[in-house]
Every structure is written in structure tokens, then in C-alpha cells.
C-alpha positions as CSV (number, residue, x, y, z in Angstrom):
1,M,8.0,-21.9,21.0
2,I,8.3,-18.1,21.4
3,A,11.0,-17.4,24.1
4,N,11.5,-14.5,26.4
5,T,8.0,-13.2,26.1
6,A,4.9,-13.2,28.3
7,L,1.3,-13.8,27.5
8,H,-1.1,-11.1,28.6
9,R,-4.9,-10.7,28.9
10,I,-5.6,-7.1,27.7
11,A,-8.9,-5.3,27.7
12,A,-9.7,-3.5,24.5
13,N,-12.9,-2.3,22.8
14,G,-15.1,-4.0,25.3
15,I,-13.5,-7.5,25.0
16,T,-10.3,-9.2,26.3
17,L,-7.6,-10.1,23.9
18,N,-4.9,-12.8,24.3
19,A,-1.6,-11.2,23.4
20,R,2.1,-12.0,23.5
21,V,4.4,-9.0,24.1
22,T,8.2,-8.9,24.2
23,N,9.7,-8.0,27.5
24,D,12.0,-5.3,26.1
25,R,9.8,-2.4,25.2
26,S,12.5,0.1,24.3
27,K,12.4,-0.7,20.6
28,P,10.0,0.6,18.0
29,P,6.6,-1.3,18.2
30,L,5.5,-3.8,15.6
31,L,2.0,-5.3,15.6
32,L,1.8,-8.8,14.2
33,L,-1.6,-10.1,13.1
34,H,-2.3,-13.7,12.1
35,G,-4.8,-15.3,9.8
36,H,-7.4,-18.0,9.6
37,P,-7.6,-20.6,11.1
38,Q,-4.5,-20.0,13.2
39,T,-3.3,-17.9,16.2
40,H,-0.4,-15.6,17.0
41,L,1.9,-18.6,16.9
42,I,2.2,-18.2,13.1
43,W,5.1,-15.8,13.9
44,H,7.3,-18.2,15.9
45,E,9.8,-18.8,13.1
46,V,10.5,-15.0,12.5
47,W,10.0,-13.9,16.2
48,P,13.7,-13.9,17.2
49,A,14.9,-11.9,14.2
50,L,12.0,-9.4,14.4
51,G,12.6,-9.0,18.1
52,E,16.1,-7.8,17.4
53,H,14.6,-4.7,15.8
54,F,11.2,-4.2,17.3
55,T,9.1,-4.5,20.4
56,L,6.7,-7.2,19.2
57,V,3.0,-7.4,20.0
58,A,1.2,-10.5,18.7
59,P,-2.5,-10.9,19.7
60,D,-5.0,-13.5,18.8
61,L,-7.7,-11.7,16.8
62,R,-11.2,-11.4,18.2
63,G,-12.9,-14.8,17.7
64,Y,-9.6,-16.7,17.4
65,G,-7.3,-18.5,19.8
66,D,-7.7,-17.5,23.4
67,S,-9.1,-14.0,22.7
68,D,-12.8,-13.3,23.5
69,K,-15.4,-14.5,21.1
70,P,-18.2,-12.0,21.5
71,P,-21.8,-12.9,20.5
72,S,-23.0,-11.8,17.0
73,D,-26.4,-11.9,15.5
74,A,-25.9,-13.7,12.3
75,S,-29.3,-12.6,11.0
76,V,-28.3,-8.9,11.0
77,N,-25.1,-7.4,9.6
78,H,-22.3,-9.3,11.5
79,A,-21.0,-5.9,12.7
80,P,-19.2,-7.4,15.8
81,Y,-16.8,-9.1,13.4
82,S,-16.4,-6.4,10.8
83,K,-12.8,-5.5,10.1
84,R,-13.7,-2.0,11.3
85,E,-14.5,-3.4,14.8
86,M,-11.5,-5.7,14.7
87,A,-9.2,-2.8,13.7
88,K,-10.5,-0.8,16.7
89,D,-9.6,-3.8,18.9
90,M,-6.0,-3.5,17.7
91,V,-5.8,0.2,18.1
92,E,-7.0,0.1,21.6
93,L,-4.8,-2.8,22.4
94,M,-1.7,-0.9,21.3
95,Q,-2.9,2.3,23.1
96,S,-3.2,0.2,26.3
97,L,0.4,-0.8,25.9
98,G,1.5,2.9,25.5
99,F,2.0,2.7,21.7
100,A,0.4,5.6,19.8
101,R,2.2,4.9,16.5
102,Y,3.6,1.6,15.2
103,R,4.1,-0.6,12.2
104,V,2.1,-3.7,11.2
105,L,3.0,-7.1,9.7
106,A,-0.1,-9.0,9.0
107,H,-1.1,-12.3,7.2
108,D,-4.5,-13.4,5.7
109,R,-7.4,-12.3,7.9
110,G,-5.1,-10.2,10.0
111,A,-4.0,-8.4,6.8
112,R,-7.7,-7.5,6.2
113,V,-7.8,-6.0,9.7
114,A,-4.6,-4.1,8.9
115,H,-6.1,-2.7,5.7
116,R,-9.0,-1.3,7.7
117,M,-6.5,0.1,10.3
118,L,-4.5,1.8,7.6
119,V,-7.7,3.6,6.4
120,D,-9.6,4.3,9.6
121,H,-6.6,4.9,11.9
122,A,-4.0,6.5,9.6
123,D,-2.5,8.5,12.5
124,S,-1.7,5.2,14.3
125,V,-0.2,3.0,11.6
126,E,3.0,4.3,10.1
127,R,3.4,1.6,7.5
128,A,2.4,-2.0,6.9
129,T,3.4,-5.3,5.2
130,L,0.4,-7.4,4.2
131,L,0.9,-11.1,3.3
132,D,-0.9,-13.1,0.7
133,I,-4.1,-11.2,0.1
134,A,-5.6,-8.9,-2.4
135,P,-8.2,-6.4,-1.2
136,T,-11.4,-8.1,-0.1
137,L,-13.5,-6.1,-2.5
138,A,-11.2,-6.9,-5.4
139,M,-11.3,-10.7,-4.6
140,Y,-15.0,-10.9,-4.5
141,E,-15.5,-8.8,-7.6
142,Q,-13.0,-10.9,-9.5
143,T,-14.2,-14.3,-8.4
144,N,-13.8,-17.0,-11.0
145,M,-14.1,-20.8,-11.0
146,E,-10.4,-21.4,-10.1
147,F,-10.6,-19.0,-7.1
148,A,-13.9,-20.5,-5.9
149,R,-12.5,-24.0,-6.0
150,A,-9.3,-23.1,-4.1
151,Y,-11.0,-20.7,-1.6
152,F,-14.2,-22.7,-1.2
153,H,-14.2,-21.9,2.5
154,W,-15.0,-18.2,1.6
155,F,-18.4,-19.4,0.4
156,F,-18.9,-22.3,2.9
157,L,-18.3,-20.2,6.0
158,I,-20.7,-17.4,5.0
159,Q,-23.7,-19.8,4.8
160,R,-26.5,-19.1,7.1
161,E,-26.1,-20.2,10.8
162,P,-25.9,-23.0,11.9
163,L,-24.9,-25.0,8.8
164,P,-21.1,-24.3,8.7
165,E,-20.9,-24.1,12.5
166,T,-22.5,-27.6,12.9
167,M,-20.3,-29.1,10.3
168,I,-17.1,-27.7,11.8
169,E,-18.0,-28.6,15.3
170,A,-18.7,-32.2,14.2
171,N,-15.0,-32.7,13.5
172,P,-12.9,-29.6,14.2
173,E,-9.5,-31.2,13.7
174,F,-10.5,-32.6,10.3
175,F,-11.6,-29.1,9.3
176,I,-8.4,-27.4,10.3
177,E,-6.1,-30.1,8.9
178,K,-7.9,-30.1,5.6
179,M,-8.0,-26.3,5.5
180,M,-4.3,-26.0,6.1
181,G,-3.1,-29.3,4.6
182,N,-4.7,-28.9,1.2
183,R,-2.5,-25.9,0.4
184,H,0.8,-25.8,-1.5
185,A,3.1,-27.1,1.3
186,G,0.7,-29.5,3.1
187,L,0.9,-29.9,6.9
188,S,4.7,-30.4,6.7
189,A,5.1,-26.6,6.7
190,F,3.9,-26.4,10.3
191,A,6.0,-27.2,13.4
192,P,4.3,-29.9,15.5
193,E,4.0,-27.6,18.5
194,A,2.3,-24.9,16.4
195,L,0.0,-27.4,14.7
196,A,-1.0,-28.9,18.1
197,E,-1.9,-25.3,19.3
198,Y,-4.0,-24.7,16.2
199,R,-5.8,-28.0,16.8
200,R,-6.4,-27.1,20.5
201,C,-7.9,-23.7,19.6
202,I,-10.2,-24.9,16.8
203,R,-11.9,-27.1,19.5
204,L,-12.6,-24.1,21.8
205,P,-16.3,-23.3,22.5
206,G,-17.6,-20.6,20.2
207,I,-14.7,-20.5,17.8
208,A,-16.6,-22.1,14.9
209,H,-19.3,-19.4,15.1
210,S,-16.7,-16.6,15.4
211,I,-14.8,-17.8,12.4
212,C,-18.0,-17.9,10.4
213,E,-19.0,-14.4,11.5
214,D,-15.5,-13.1,10.5
215,Y,-16.2,-14.4,6.9
216,R,-19.8,-13.4,6.9
217,A,-18.8,-9.8,7.8
218,A,-16.2,-9.8,5.0
219,A,-19.0,-10.7,2.5
220,T,-21.4,-8.1,3.8
221,I,-20.6,-5.1,6.0
222,D,-16.9,-5.1,5.1
223,L,-17.8,-4.7,1.4
224,E,-20.1,-1.8,2.3
225,H,-17.1,-0.1,4.1
226,D,-14.8,-0.8,1.2
227,R,-17.3,0.5,-1.4
228,A,-17.8,3.6,0.6
229,D,-14.0,4.2,0.6
230,R,-13.9,3.7,-3.1
231,E,-16.8,6.1,-3.7
232,A,-15.3,8.7,-1.5
233,G,-11.8,8.3,-3.0
234,R,-10.3,7.3,0.4
235,K,-7.1,5.4,-0.1
236,V,-4.2,4.1,2.0
237,T,-1.6,6.9,2.1
238,Q,1.1,5.2,4.2
239,P,3.9,3.2,2.7
240,L,2.5,-0.3,1.9
241,Q,4.3,-3.5,1.1
242,V,2.4,-6.5,-0.2
243,L,4.0,-10.0,-0.4
244,W,2.4,-13.1,-1.7
245,G,3.3,-16.7,-2.3
246,A,4.5,-17.5,-5.8
247,N,2.8,-21.0,-5.5
248,G,-0.5,-19.7,-4.1
249,I,-3.9,-18.7,-5.4
250,I,-3.2,-14.9,-5.1
251,E,-0.5,-15.3,-7.7
252,K,-2.7,-17.5,-10.0
253,C,-6.0,-15.5,-9.9
254,F,-5.1,-11.9,-9.1
255,K,-2.7,-9.1,-9.9
256,P,-1.9,-8.0,-6.3
257,L,0.2,-5.0,-7.1
258,D,-2.4,-3.7,-9.5
259,D,-5.2,-4.5,-7.1
260,W,-3.5,-2.7,-4.2
261,R,-2.6,0.3,-6.2
262,R,-6.3,0.9,-6.8
263,V,-6.8,1.4,-3.0
264,A,-3.4,2.7,-1.9
265,V,-1.0,5.4,-3.2
266,N,2.4,4.1,-2.2
267,V,2.7,0.3,-2.9
268,Q,5.6,-2.0,-3.4
269,G,6.0,-5.7,-3.2
270,S,6.6,-9.1,-4.9
271,S,6.0,-12.8,-4.7
272,V,8.1,-15.0,-2.4
273,P,8.9,-18.7,-3.1
274,C,6.2,-20.5,-1.1
275,G,2.4,-20.9,-0.8
276,H,-0.1,-19.2,1.4
277,Y,1.4,-19.6,4.9
278,I,4.4,-17.3,4.3
279,P,5.6,-16.9,7.9
280,E,5.9,-20.6,8.4
281,E,6.7,-21.8,4.9
282,A,9.4,-19.2,4.0
283,P,10.5,-17.3,7.2
284,D,13.9,-16.4,5.7
285,A,12.4,-15.1,2.5
286,L,9.8,-13.1,4.5
287,L,12.5,-11.5,6.7
288,A,14.7,-10.7,3.7
289,A,11.8,-8.9,2.0
290,A,10.0,-7.3,5.0
291,L,12.6,-6.3,7.5
292,P,14.3,-3.6,5.3
293,F,10.8,-2.1,4.6
294,L,9.5,-2.3,8.1
295,A,12.7,-1.0,9.7
296,D,13.1,1.9,7.2
């Protein structure tokens, strides 16, 4: 589905990441980060157009796809799946490819990793576009009934091991199809080849636990890091663009520009005509909004 690229197995931060990298590395680098419960293939619709401007690097996040799924003690603080640790994965990945500074386009869970990269590794990330999220701390602090119903998985996946893992592993394809199909566009938004890959990966050993640990970390240690930033007055200083689906829950339950301006000093953005899965539901709208910003 993504032509003229190669898949690589790249060591970073003590694990091995699965990553697709364009063959032409003469252009400015752009790191692409996917969300839950998907893989780097979410970028297949926008890959050719982005590749005209950038050297593209699209990994599977730690715990997702064919990247390593390191063990994590669910009874402690879920640190192996903190966004701080996942951000370090990405920084070391890019360093291993010879990229010291780069731009980031990130969706969903990947956008939460990118947020931590912007704060912890400000010398590495020049600017970023984040898709369909408000800051994690803002979303937890502003939780209401509508959000809880729509994003029930935030509260299901953080339950104590092995409850959610056992339920996901009992029927992984049912889980992924309901997770993705119950959103605005249904499963029709996804190319058959991409959906088949997402189904394959959700069946991989250890992935259910990794996904749960990602969310458990977001509800514990990630909030500690975000609160520490707030108390210290640390903000994102790089140019930041936020885009969200006009038909999604971020639009309904949050004020994303206001929320991001509390944690970043240079924010722009708008809604785009779709639901949550922007790269696959509205690739043309994404390119129209993000390319001028990322290529600036």
C-alpha cells in the first residue's frame, strides 16, 4: 500500500522498532506517528503527497504493530509505556537514521507521544501537527458523561490486569472492529488492505497487554509528568498545529484550541470535515491544512 519504501528493524531505547522509511533521504525529515489501535499504515493515503516534500519515517509505536512489546509491571507505575519513554524511543530512532532535527505529524496516541517529545526534546522537534486530541490532562480533568460514553475504552483499558487483556484476547477482531467501526465513518473509511493489517496486528502475542499499559500509563504516570510541567510553567514553545474532526468527540466535548493554548505558546488549528481517523477519512483535507504548516 505504501510504495517505494522499505521496512526496517531499528534498535532504539533498548527495544526494536518496526519502521518504514522512504528511500530518498535528501529531503527534510518528517516523523509520522499513528494511534490506537492501528499501525504506521494509517498514513498510506497521504504518503505519496507527503513524500514529495519530506523524507518520511513511519514507525509502529512501542507495543503496537510489529514493534517490540516490552514487559511492564501493571502493579507499579506503567513506566515502560509512559509517553516520556515512548518519546525517547522516537528520538533515538530518528538519531539512528541521522536526523537530529525534524518535524512531526501525529494522530491519537502518537500525538500524545509527540506532545511529550515537544516538551522533553525541544531541540529535536522543530514543529508538529497533532490530530484529533486535546491534552491528556485536560481530557481527564474535563471528563463528562458524553465523553465517557464515547471514549469508554479509556476507562476499560486502564482496569487492573488481566481483565481487559483477557476480554480483548477472547475475540481480538471483534474488539478492533467495534473500536474503529463505532466511530463517525464506520469501517468504510478504511481500505481493505489496511483493515486486514490492523486485524493481523491485534492478534499478535502481547499486544493486548501493551495497549492496556499504554492507557494505564496515560491515566497515571503521564498525568504526573503533565502536572509537573504545569506546576513548573513548562510549555511547548515550538509552532504547533492542532486539527480535529468536526464530527468527532473532541469537537463535541472540548475546546481544543483553548486547551492547547494552556500548554503551548504558539498554537493554530481548526476542525476538518470528518471524524476521528483523519488520515484515512479525509486525506485531502489533512494535506490541505497540514502541508503548508509542516513545510513552512
